C-alpha positions in Angstrom: 6.3 -0.5 -12.8 7.1 3.1 -11.8 7.8 2.0 -8.2 10.2 -0.7 -9.4 12.0 1.8 -11.6 12.2 4.3 -8.7 13.5 1.6 -6.4 16.2 0.7 -8.8 17.1 4.3 -9.3 17.4 5.0 -5.6 19.3 1.8 -5.0 21.9 2.8 -7.6 22.1 6.3 -6.2 22.7 4.9 -2.7 25.4 2.6 -3.9 27.1 5.4 -5.9 27.1 8.0 -3.1 27.3 5.4 -0.2 24.3 6.9 1.5 22.3 4.5 3.7 19.3 6.9 4.0 18.7 6.7 0.2 19.2 2.9 0.5 16.4 2.8 3.0 14.2 4.8 0.7 14.9 2.3 -2.1 14.0 -0.5 0.2 10.7 1.1 1.0 9.9 1.3 -2.7 10.9 -2.3 -3.3 8.8 -3.4 -0.3 5.7 -1.6 -1.6 6.2 -3.0 -5.1 6.7 -6.6 -4.1 3.8 -6.7 -1.6 1.4 -4.7 -3.8 0.8 -2.2 -0.9 0.7 1.6 -1.1 0.0 3.4 -4.3 2.0 0.9 -6.4 -0.6 -1.9 -6.2 -3.2 -2.9 -8.8 -5.8 -0.4 -7.6 -3.4 2.4 -7.0 -4.6 4.8 -4.3 -8.3 4.1 -4.9 -10.6 3.7 -2.0 -11.6 0.0 -1.6 -15.2 -0.9 -2.5 -17.5 -2.8 -0.3 -17.7 -6.4 -1.3 -20.9 -8.6 -1.1 -19.7 -10.0 2.2 -19.3 -6.6 3.8 -22.8 -5.4 2.6 -24.5 -7.8 5.1 -22.5 -6.3 7.9 -23.3 -2.8 6.9 -27.1 -3.3 7.5 -28.8 -1.5 10.3 -28.5 -3.5 13.6 -31.6 -4.7 15.4 -32.3 -3.0 18.8 -34.3 -4.4 21.6 -35.9 -1.8 23.9 -35.5 -2.7 27.6 -38.0 -1.2 30.0 
């Protein structure tokens, strides 16, 4: 919600001052909000946890000694 408000704010500022750089900034905020990427997603800036599928890949690999 905060990202959407920031995107709207920067979009209105870019239209009022006719500044394309601020318009690009608002586009970045809108892109992050609508794709749920960055710190505006459901998990925020949290580090992703390992799922059950990834736990099997995290096991120690088997080594074969060749002489």
